[in-house]
KEFIDO-672033 format. One record per residue (C-alpha): x, y, z; residue in three letters. Coordinates in nm, 3 decimals, always signed. Layout:
<gukols>
{east X, north Y, up Z, rest ala}
...
</gukols>
This chain:
<gukols>
{east +4.807, north +9.153, up +6.390, rest met}
{east +4.862, north +8.817, up +6.218, rest ala}
{east +5.043, north +8.546, up +6.408, rest ala}
{east +5.400, north +8.476, up +6.300, rest ser}
{east +5.503, north +8.118, up +6.207, rest pro}
{east +5.501, north +7.879, up +6.503, rest his}
{east +5.394, north +8.150, up +6.749, rest ser}
{east +5.074, north +8.109, up +6.955, rest pro}
{east +4.762, north +8.274, up +6.817, rest asn}
{east +4.676, north +8.469, up +7.132, rest ser}
{east +4.413, north +8.673, up +6.944, rest thr}
{east +4.209, north +8.365, up +6.861, rest phe}
{east +4.254, north +8.240, up +7.217, rest arg}
{east +4.094, north +8.563, up +7.345, rest arg}
{east +3.799, north +8.510, up +7.111, rest met}
{east +3.732, north +8.177, up +7.282, rest arg}
{east +3.688, north +8.354, up +7.615, rest gly}
{east +3.593, north +8.141, up +7.914, rest his}
{east +3.474, north +7.842, up +7.710, rest arg}
{east +3.675, north +7.522, up +7.700, rest ser}
{east +3.822, north +7.414, up +7.364, rest pro}
{east +3.553, north +7.146, up +7.335, rest ala}
{east +3.275, north +7.395, up +7.411, rest glu}
{east +3.414, north +7.643, up +7.160, rest phe}
{east +3.443, north +7.368, up +6.898, rest ala}
{east +3.072, north +7.296, up +6.946, rest ala}
{east +2.999, north +7.668, up +6.890, rest val}
{east +3.201, north +7.652, up +6.566, rest val}
{east +3.007, north +7.348, up +6.444, rest arg}
{east +2.674, north +7.520, up +6.520, rest arg}
{east +2.785, north +7.833, up +6.335, rest ala}
{east +2.880, north +7.617, up +6.037, rest ala}
{east +2.534, north +7.464, up +6.025, rest arg}
{east +2.380, north +7.812, up +6.027, rest glu}
{east +2.542, north +7.892, up +5.692, rest ile}
{east +2.509, north +7.548, up +5.537, rest gly}
{east +2.877, north +7.465, up +5.585, rest glu}
{east +3.023, north +7.149, up +5.740, rest thr}
{east +3.339, north +7.140, up +5.951, rest val}
{east +3.459, north +6.860, up +6.177, rest ser}
{east +3.580, north +7.093, up +6.448, rest cys}
{east +3.693, north +6.948, up +6.781, rest asp}
{east +3.905, north +7.051, up +7.078, rest ala}
{east +4.222, north +6.932, up +6.904, rest arg}
{east +4.159, north +7.160, up +6.608, rest tyr}
{east +4.105, north +7.459, up +6.837, rest ile}
{east +4.429, north +7.371, up +7.015, rest gly}
{east +4.617, north +7.360, up +6.685, rest arg}
{east +4.484, north +7.703, up +6.592, rest val}
{east +4.571, north +7.857, up +6.928, rest glu}
{east +4.921, north +7.706, up +6.929, rest ser}
{east +4.989, north +7.863, up +6.589, rest gly}
{east +5.020, north +7.527, up +6.415, rest glu}
{east +4.734, north +7.627, up +6.184, rest ile}
{east +4.849, north +7.962, up +6.053, rest arg}
{east +4.558, north +8.004, up +5.811, rest cys}
{east +4.234, north +7.803, up +5.810, rest pro}
{east +4.100, north +7.631, up +5.499, rest asn}
{east +3.820, north +7.799, up +5.308, rest tyr}
{east +3.537, north +7.620, up +5.491, rest ala}
{east +3.667, north +7.728, up +5.832, rest tyr}
{east +3.733, north +8.078, up +5.699, rest glu}
{east +3.366, north +8.119, up +5.605, rest arg}
{east +3.257, north +7.991, up +5.946, rest val}
{east +3.493, north +8.214, up +6.144, rest phe}
{east +3.394, north +8.525, up +5.948, rest leu}
{east +3.028, north +8.437, up +6.008, rest his}
{east +3.095, north +8.401, up +6.381, rest met}
{east +3.280, north +8.733, up +6.403, rest phe}
{east +3.111, north +8.974, up +6.158, rest pro}
{east +3.319, north +9.266, up +6.039, rest gly}
{east +3.651, north +9.099, up +6.120, rest arg}
{east +3.910, north +8.966, up +5.878, rest thr}
{east +4.129, north +8.658, up +5.917, rest leu}
{east +4.413, north +8.891, up +6.022, rest ala}
{east +4.186, north +9.035, up +6.294, rest asp}
{east +4.152, north +8.679, up +6.425, rest leu}
{east +4.528, north +8.631, up +6.440, rest gly}
{east +4.578, north +8.435, up +6.118, rest phe}
{east +4.849, north +8.484, up +5.856, rest ser}
{east +4.759, north +8.577, up +5.496, rest pro}
{east +4.683, north +8.273, up +5.285, rest arg}
{east +4.940, north +8.371, up +5.025, rest glu}
{east +5.211, north +8.385, up +5.292, rest ala}
{east +5.127, north +8.032, up +5.404, rest val}
{east +5.066, north +7.867, up +5.069, rest arg}
{east +5.210, north +8.102, up +4.812, rest gly}
{east +5.552, north +7.939, up +4.787, rest arg}
{east +5.402, north +7.594, up +4.736, rest leu}
{east +5.159, north +7.727, up +4.476, rest ala}
{east +5.443, north +7.892, up +4.284, rest gln}
{east +5.649, north +7.576, up +4.291, rest arg}
{east +5.368, north +7.341, up +4.182, rest thr}
{east +5.124, north +7.511, up +3.944, rest pro}
{east +4.859, north +7.308, up +3.766, rest leu}
{east +4.970, north +7.185, up +3.427, rest thr}
{east +4.752, north +7.280, up +3.126, rest pro}
{east +4.632, north +6.918, up +3.113, rest lys}
{east +4.523, north +6.930, up +3.481, rest glu}
{east +4.350, north +7.265, up +3.431, rest ser}
{east +4.162, north +7.117, up +3.137, rest asp}
{east +4.054, north +6.818, up +3.347, rest val}
{east +3.900, north +7.051, up +3.605, rest leu}
{east +3.738, north +7.270, up +3.340, rest arg}
{east +3.577, north +6.971, up +3.166, rest arg}
{east +3.468, north +6.824, up +3.501, rest ala}
{east +3.294, north +7.149, up +3.583, rest phe}
{east +3.121, north +7.163, up +3.246, rest met}
{east +3.009, north +6.801, up +3.267, rest ala}
{east +2.919, north +6.710, up +3.616, rest gly}
{east +2.837, north +6.961, up +3.887, rest gly}
{east +2.988, north +7.008, up +4.230, rest ser}
{east +3.040, north +6.642, up +4.321, rest ala}
{east +3.233, north +6.574, up +4.000, rest thr}
{east +3.447, north +6.884, up +4.035, rest val}
{east +3.527, north +6.802, up +4.395, rest ala}
{east +3.610, north +6.442, up +4.308, rest ala}
{east +3.838, north +6.550, up +4.025, rest ala}
{east +4.014, north +6.793, up +4.256, rest thr}
{east +4.085, north +6.533, up +4.523, rest leu}
{east +4.363, north +6.373, up +4.324, rest gly}
{east +4.541, north +6.706, up +4.278, rest leu}
{east +4.540, north +6.869, up +4.619, rest thr}
{east +4.749, north +6.656, up +4.853, rest leu}
{east +5.090, north +6.771, up +4.734, rest leu}
{east +4.985, north +7.050, up +4.502, rest gly}
{east +5.041, north +6.856, up +4.179, rest asp}
{east +5.001, north +6.495, up +4.296, rest gly}
{east +5.344, north +6.383, up +4.170, rest arg}
{east +5.643, north +6.482, up +4.384, rest arg}
{east +5.702, north +6.328, up +4.725, rest val}
{east +5.964, north +6.514, up +4.930, rest pro}
{east +6.268, north +6.332, up +5.066, rest ser}
{east +6.137, north +6.409, up +5.416, rest arg}
{east +5.779, north +6.503, up +5.502, rest ala}
{east +5.717, north +6.815, up +5.708, rest gly}
{east +5.428, north +6.983, up +5.884, rest glu}
{east +5.271, north +7.106, up +5.560, rest ser}
{east +5.252, north +6.752, up +5.420, rest glu}
{east +5.099, north +6.619, up +5.744, rest ala}
{east +4.842, north +6.899, up +5.734, rest ala}
{east +4.765, north +6.820, up +5.369, rest ala}
{east +4.686, north +6.458, up +5.459, rest val}
{east +4.457, north +6.572, up +5.742, rest glu}
{east +4.281, north +6.818, up +5.511, rest asp}
{east +4.227, north +6.541, up +5.253, rest ala}
{east +4.050, north +6.334, up +5.520, rest val}
{east +3.820, north +6.626, up +5.605, rest arg}
{east +3.750, north +6.698, up +5.239, rest gln}
{east +3.652, north +6.338, up +5.165, rest ile}
{east +3.419, north +6.326, up +5.466, rest arg}
{east +3.257, north +6.654, up +5.367, rest leu}
{east +3.198, north +6.544, up +5.008, rest leu}
{east +3.062, north +6.207, up +5.120, rest asp}
{east +2.815, north +6.379, up +5.354, rest asp}
{east +2.686, north +6.591, up +5.069, rest arg}
{east +2.700, north +6.361, up +4.768, rest his}
{east +2.757, north +5.998, up +4.866, rest gly}
{east +3.047, north +5.768, up +4.789, rest ala}
{east +3.007, north +5.649, up +4.431, rest asp}
{east +3.160, north +5.951, up +4.256, rest ala}
{east +3.446, north +5.982, up +4.504, rest leu}
{east +3.598, north +5.640, up +4.555, rest tyr}
{east +3.831, north +5.617, up +4.255, rest arg}
{east +3.965, north +5.969, up +4.300, rest arg}
{east +4.017, north +5.924, up +4.673, rest ala}
{east +4.263, north +5.641, up +4.611, rest ala}
{east +4.523, north +5.889, up +4.481, rest glu}
{east +4.567, north +6.094, up +4.800, rest pro}
{east +4.574, north +5.766, up +4.994, rest leu}
{east +4.867, north +5.637, up +4.787, rest arg}
{east +5.043, north +5.969, up +4.834, rest thr}
{east +4.989, north +5.961, up +5.212, rest ala}
{east +5.156, north +5.621, up +5.241, rest tyr}
{east +5.438, north +5.735, up +5.012, rest ala}
{east +5.496, north +6.019, up +5.258, rest leu}
{east +5.510, north +5.767, up +5.541, rest leu}
{east +5.768, north +5.565, up +5.351, rest asp}
{east +5.976, north +5.880, up +5.297, rest ala}
{east +5.988, north +5.951, up +5.670, rest gly}
{east +5.942, north +6.282, up +5.847, rest ala}
{east +6.157, north +6.564, up +5.972, rest thr}
{east +6.055, north +6.504, up +6.333, rest arg}
{east +5.879, north +6.238, up +6.539, rest gln}
{east +5.570, north +6.449, up +6.605, rest ser}
{east +5.524, north +6.494, up +6.230, rest thr}
{east +5.564, north +6.122, up +6.170, rest glu}
{east +5.300, north +6.052, up +6.436, rest asp}
{east +5.062, north +6.292, up +6.259, rest arg}
{east +5.136, north +6.124, up +5.926, rest leu}
{east +5.060, north +5.780, up +6.070, rest his}
{east +4.731, north +5.900, up +6.216, rest ser}
{east +4.641, north +6.096, up +5.902, rest gly}
{east +4.723, north +5.813, up +5.663, rest ala}
{east +4.530, north +5.567, up +5.878, rest gly}
{east +4.226, north +5.794, up +5.895, rest glu}
{east +4.250, north +5.841, up +5.519, rest leu}
{east +4.254, north +5.462, up +5.475, rest ala}
{east +3.938, north +5.437, up +5.688, rest val}
{east +3.770, north +5.714, up +5.486, rest ser}
{east +3.857, north +5.555, up +5.152, rest val}
{east +3.747, north +5.221, up +5.292, rest gly}
{east +3.414, north +5.377, up +5.381, rest trp}
{east +3.373, north +5.509, up +5.026, rest leu}
{east +3.433, north +5.155, up +4.900, rest ala}
{east +3.195, north +5.016, up +5.161, rest his}
{east +2.913, north +5.259, up +5.079, rest asp}
{east +2.951, north +5.200, up +4.706, rest ser}
{east +2.925, north +4.822, up +4.743, rest gly}
{east +3.294, north +4.734, up +4.699, rest arg}
{east +3.314, north +4.522, up +5.012, rest phe}
{east +3.644, north +4.347, up +4.936, rest asp}
{east +3.814, north +4.682, up +4.874, rest asp}
{east +3.665, north +4.819, up +5.195, rest ala}
{east +3.793, north +4.524, up +5.395, rest arg}
{east +4.143, north +4.577, up +5.256, rest ser}
{east +4.145, north +4.950, up +5.339, rest his}
{east +4.015, north +4.893, up +5.691, rest tyr}
{east +4.282, north +4.627, up +5.750, rest ala}
{east +4.546, north +4.874, up +5.627, rest glu}
{east +4.417, north +5.135, up +5.873, rest ala}
{east +4.426, north +4.884, up +6.158, rest leu}
{east +4.784, north +4.784, up +6.077, rest ala}
{east +4.885, north +5.151, up +6.068, rest thr}
{east +4.717, north +5.212, up +6.404, rest ala}
{east +4.902, north +4.926, up +6.568, rest arg}
{east +5.238, north +5.027, up +6.422, rest leu}
{east +5.189, north +5.378, up +6.559, rest ala}
{east +5.032, north +5.274, up +6.890, rest gly}
{east +4.730, north +5.493, up +6.805, rest asp}
{east +4.436, north +5.365, up +7.012, rest ala}
{east +4.193, north +5.616, up +6.862, rest gly}
{east +4.268, north +5.507, up +6.506, rest leu}
{east +4.249, north +5.142, up +6.613, rest glu}
{east +3.903, north +5.197, up +6.762, rest ala}
{east +3.791, north +5.374, up +6.442, rest his}
{east +3.915, north +5.091, up +6.222, rest ala}
{east +3.744, north +4.827, up +6.437, rest phe}
{east +3.420, north +5.029, up +6.436, rest ser}
{east +3.412, north +5.029, up +6.057, rest asn}
{east +3.518, north +4.665, up +6.038, rest met}
{east +3.225, north +4.576, up +6.262, rest ala}
{east +2.992, north +4.773, up +6.038, rest phe}
{east +3.125, north +4.603, up +5.724, rest leu}
{east +3.104, north +4.256, up +5.877, rest ala}
{east +2.739, north +4.317, up +5.964, rest arg}
{east +2.663, north +4.429, up +5.609, rest asp}
{east +2.837, north +4.116, up +5.475, rest cys}
{east +2.632, north +3.888, up +5.698, rest gly}
{east +2.923, north +3.796, up +5.926, rest arg}
{east +2.749, north +3.878, up +6.249, rest ser}
{east +2.985, north +3.698, up +6.486, rest arg}
{east +3.279, north +3.884, up +6.334, rest glu}
{east +3.085, north +4.209, up +6.373, rest ser}
{east +3.041, north +4.149, up +6.745, rest val}
{east +3.408, north +4.062, up +6.795, rest arg}
{east +3.531, north +4.366, up +6.600, rest ala}
{east +3.304, north +4.598, up +6.800, rest ala}
{east +3.426, north +4.448, up +7.127, rest gln}
{east +3.789, north +4.490, up +7.015, rest ala}
{east +3.711, north +4.852, up +6.932, rest gly}
{east +3.566, north +4.902, up +7.279, rest arg}
{east +3.885, north +4.768, up +7.438, rest arg}
{east +4.093, north +5.008, up +7.228, rest ala}
{east +3.865, north +5.302, up +7.313, rest ala}
{east +3.838, north +5.235, up +7.685, rest arg}
{east +4.120, north +5.472, up +7.784, rest ser}
{east +4.034, north +5.753, up +7.540, rest leu}
{east +3.773, north +5.933, up +7.751, rest gly}
{east +3.505, north +5.954, up +7.482, rest ser}
{east +3.160, north +5.827, up +7.588, rest pro}
{east +3.025, north +5.898, up +7.239, rest arg}
{east +3.282, north +5.664, up +7.085, rest leu}
{east +3.189, north +5.393, up +7.335, rest leu}
{east +2.824, north +5.453, up +7.247, rest ser}
{east +2.888, north +5.402, up +6.877, rest leu}
{east +3.086, north +5.085, up +6.940, rest leu}
{east +2.804, north +4.952, up +7.158, rest ala}
{east +2.563, north +5.016, up +6.869, rest leu}
{east +2.796, north +4.828, up +6.633, rest arg}
{east +2.797, north +4.538, up +6.878, rest glu}
{east +2.417, north +4.551, up +6.907, rest ala}
{east +2.391, north +4.520, up +6.530, rest gly}
{east +2.603, north +4.207, up +6.538, rest gly}
{east +2.396, north +4.051, up +6.816, rest trp}
{east +2.079, north +4.131, up +6.621, rest ala}
{east +2.224, north +3.950, up +6.320, rest gly}
{east +2.284, north +3.647, up +6.541, rest leu}
{east +1.923, north +3.665, up +6.663, rest gly}
{east +2.031, north +3.721, up +7.024, rest asp}
{east +1.771, north +3.971, up +7.139, rest arg}
{east +1.887, north +3.983, up +7.500, rest arg}
{east +2.249, north +4.062, up +7.411, rest ala}
{east +2.129, north +4.318, up +7.155, rest cys}
{east +1.913, north +4.496, up +7.413, rest glu}
{east +2.200, north +4.499, up +7.663, rest glu}
{east +2.431, north +4.658, up +7.406, rest ala}
{east +2.163, north +4.914, up +7.312, rest leu}
{east +2.123, north +5.005, up +7.678, rest ser}
{east +2.497, north +5.065, up +7.706, rest arg}
{east +2.486, north +5.276, up +7.392, rest ala}
{east +2.215, north +5.502, up +7.533, rest his}
{east +2.389, north +5.530, up +7.869, rest thr}
{east +2.718, north +5.636, up +7.711, rest glu}
{east +2.545, north +5.872, up +7.467, rest phe}
{east +2.363, north +6.045, up +7.754, rest ser}
{east +2.698, north +6.144, up +7.904, rest arg}
{east +2.726, north +6.401, up +7.626, rest gly}
{east +3.011, north +6.531, up +7.416, rest glu}
{east +3.369, north +6.540, up +7.547, rest ala}
{east +3.690, north +6.706, up +7.444, rest gly}
{east +3.830, north +6.362, up +7.365, rest ala}
{east +3.561, north +6.286, up +7.104, rest asp}
{east +3.741, north +6.203, up +6.777, rest pro}
{east +3.704, north +6.449, up +6.492, rest glu}
{east +3.565, north +6.181, up +6.260, rest trp}
{east +3.267, north +6.130, up +6.492, rest met}
{east +3.104, north +6.460, up +6.392, rest ser}
{east +2.842, north +6.251, up +6.206, rest phe}
{east +2.735, north +6.073, up +6.524, rest phe}
{east +2.445, north +6.248, up +6.685, rest gly}
{east +2.101, north +6.148, up +6.800, rest glu}
{east +1.984, north +6.089, up +6.443, rest ala}
{east +2.254, north +5.829, up +6.379, rest glu}
{east +2.183, north +5.662, up +6.712, rest leu}
{east +1.815, north +5.630, up +6.619, rest glu}
{east +1.904, north +5.494, up +6.275, rest phe}
{east +2.139, north +5.228, up +6.409, rest leu}
{east +1.880, north +5.121, up +6.664, rest glu}
{east +1.621, north +5.100, up +6.385, rest ala}
{east +1.853, north +4.863, up +6.199, rest arg}
{east +1.875, north +4.640, up +6.506, rest cys}
{east +1.497, north +4.610, up +6.546, rest trp}
{east +1.449, north +4.553, up +6.174, rest ala}
{east +1.704, north +4.271, up +6.182, rest thr}
{east +1.517, north +4.119, up +6.477, rest leu}
{east +1.194, north +4.135, up +6.274, rest gly}
{east +1.024, north +4.413, up +6.474, rest glu}
{east +0.956, north +4.639, up +6.177, rest his}
{east +0.694, north +4.868, up +6.330, rest ala}
{east +0.931, north +4.944, up +6.616, rest arg}
{east +1.215, north +4.992, up +6.368, rest ala}
{east +1.001, north +5.235, up +6.167, rest ala}
{east +0.948, north +5.457, up +6.471, rest arg}
{east +1.321, north +5.491, up +6.521, rest his}
{east +1.390, north +5.540, up +6.150, rest ala}
{east +1.128, north +5.814, up +6.128, rest arg}
{east +1.286, north +5.990, up +6.423, rest arg}
{east +1.629, north +5.959, up +6.263, rest ala}
{east +1.508, north +6.118, up +5.940, rest ala}
{east +1.330, north +6.398, up +6.129, rest asp}
{east +1.634, north +6.476, up +6.344, rest leu}
{east +1.893, north +6.477, up +6.068, rest gln}
{east +2.022, north +6.814, up +5.948, rest asp}
{east +1.900, north +6.840, up +5.584, rest pro}
{east +2.246, north +6.965, up +5.485, rest his}
{east +2.371, north +6.605, up +5.518, rest phe}
{east +2.184, north +6.484, up +5.213, rest ala}
{east +2.333, north +6.135, up +5.207, rest arg}
{east +2.227, north +6.059, up +5.562, rest asn}
{east +1.877, north +6.198, up +5.506, rest val}
{east +1.847, north +5.965, up +5.206, rest ala}
{east +1.984, north +5.671, up +5.406, rest leu}
{east +1.754, north +5.720, up +5.703, rest tyr}
{east +1.450, north +5.771, up +5.481, rest thr}
{east +1.535, north +5.457, up +5.283, rest ala}
{east +1.544, north +5.266, up +5.611, rest glu}
{east +1.207, north +5.413, up +5.703, rest leu}
{east +1.058, north +5.310, up +5.368, rest ala}
{east +1.177, north +4.953, up +5.407, rest asp}
{east +1.059, north +4.925, up +5.767, rest asp}
{east +0.715, north +5.060, up +5.672, rest leu}
{east +0.692, north +4.819, up +5.379, rest ala}
{east +0.760, north +4.523, up +5.608, rest his}
{east +0.532, north +4.661, up +5.881, rest ala}
{east +0.224, north +4.650, up +5.657, rest gly}
{east +0.207, north +5.021, up +5.567, rest ala}
{east +0.265, north +5.014, up +5.189, rest pro}
{east +0.127, north +5.360, up +5.109, rest asp}
{east +0.346, north +5.524, up +5.371, rest glu}
{east +0.641, north +5.320, up +5.247, rest ala}
{east +0.580, north +5.443, up +4.893, rest ala}
{east +0.568, north +5.803, up +5.014, rest trp}
{east +0.902, north +5.761, up +5.192, rest ala}
{east +1.047, north +5.587, up +4.889, rest gly}
{east +0.946, north +5.882, up +4.675, rest gly}
{east +1.137, north +6.115, up +4.907, rest arg}
{east +1.447, north +5.899, up +4.863, rest val}
{east +1.414, north +5.918, up +4.485, rest leu}
{east +1.406, north +6.297, up +4.515, rest asp}
{east +1.729, north +6.289, up +4.715, rest leu}
{east +1.903, north +6.051, up +4.475, rest leu}
{east +1.921, north +6.332, up +4.221, rest thr}
{east +2.202, north +6.477, up +4.435, rest glu}
{east +2.329, north +6.174, up +4.628, rest val}
{east +2.526, north +5.890, up +4.471, rest gln}
{east +2.519, north +5.591, up +4.704, rest ser}
{east +2.498, north +5.230, up +4.594, rest thr}
{east +2.397, north +5.139, up +4.947, rest arg}
{east +2.091, north +5.365, up +4.943, rest val}
{east +1.991, north +5.252, up +4.594, rest arg}
{east +2.019, north +4.886, up +4.697, rest ser}
{east +1.799, north +4.947, up +5.002, rest met}
{east +1.539, north +5.121, up +4.789, rest leu}
{east +1.540, north +4.839, up +4.533, rest ser}
{east +1.471, north +4.587, up +4.811, rest ala}
{east +1.181, north +4.802, up +4.931, rest thr}
{east +1.039, north +4.817, up +4.580, rest ala}
{east +1.043, north +4.437, up +4.561, rest gln}
{east +0.859, north +4.416, up +4.892, rest thr}
{east +0.593, north +4.656, up +4.762, rest leu}
{east +0.523, north +4.474, up +4.434, rest val}
{east +0.224, north +4.279, up +4.579, rest pro}
{east +0.064, north +4.618, up +4.660, rest his}
{east +0.114, north +4.776, up +4.318, rest gln}
{east -0.260, north +4.825, up +4.263, rest arg}
{east -0.253, north +5.099, up +4.523, rest ser}
{east -0.222, north +5.428, up +4.326, rest pro}
{east +0.054, north +5.561, up +4.553, rest arg}
{east +0.250, north +5.235, up +4.547, rest val}
{east +0.204, north +5.199, up +4.171, rest gly}
{east +0.329, north +5.552, up +4.110, rest ala}
{east +0.636, north +5.488, up +4.325, rest phe}
{east +0.715, north +5.158, up +4.153, rest leu}
{east +0.686, north +5.317, up +3.807, rest asn}
{east +0.906, north +5.605, up +3.908, rest arg}
{east +1.161, north +5.370, up +4.068, rest his}
{east +1.171, north +5.153, up +3.756, rest ala}
{east +1.232, north +5.454, up +3.530, rest ser}
{east +1.500, north +5.589, up +3.763, rest ala}
</gukols>
């Protein structure tokens, strides 16, 4: 029987059995990978389902849950019918003919990434125009879903096609904050959701080469975190600020931002978050040419990573696994000029990465190509570069394209090699 509004979903709780929420969330993520789906499930999400806060999962989670429990329906798992949860909103805010035409033309013209990007601007409040006088639970949930949607689309397609559209739900999220909420717990969720959305949009700007825009969005997220006293959001903002500073050549700033993130994260109980922040710090030390400090930070990163996943791991860290750790270490060694060592880590990163995350596969392989080119292995570099070109048919990332262009320049002196020449010609035509 479906759970009634605001009542605990005891049926779903029974499905979890003896596993902790964090352990069950890991099972959900594995099940998602089995069917080519991506969900950022964590212990908090499981808690929201079991408390009845999430009365009906979104479509991605629905597919995963039905895969995990064959033969059962959402009602069998304790959820309410989708039309009972969203029907009233859908009746109140139908798509206008103009909006329907936008989606139809996007579908005809551009494939899944374009359709998804066009949809982003329409989904936060149903029609993207009306902000209620007071925000409620449904608006807070819509902001959180927008964050997940942006992260999912970025994983699959890269940032370039998404950035402009993602600005609309971000403006709406902050308009909801300005309107205020019906209760304090909702306002806290709105602060966290809007801040995470600012980080996500900042990342889209960052990955598409709009560094000034990214810096502005990250600063907005940091200000939101401090207003709300949200240490997790503050650590996330500092992590991305450290990353951006490194990419902009401001290595000292990168180190300081990573250290500030570590201070914010210290009480959160997430070794994986501390590991990522240590890697951000290592990247800054590498940029400063301080090998000893870089190695010390890398050692801390590995130590924290080895402690494993925890229930306190933030939802946004679903991307951070062994593959990302290897990639970030590769970047450190490349910056220090040890390209053969960097190539070993980059190759491992590319091999470990789930192929479903096409953008990261392209990114790690582009790093491998560049490391091989600088390590004196031009034919291998050309082979890796060719793989990246294959992936760029479905991934739109200025960052990856810029990395590949730099590799092509490095390989020009070796263009008489048939493999290198073929890669350079293909890169030039692309």
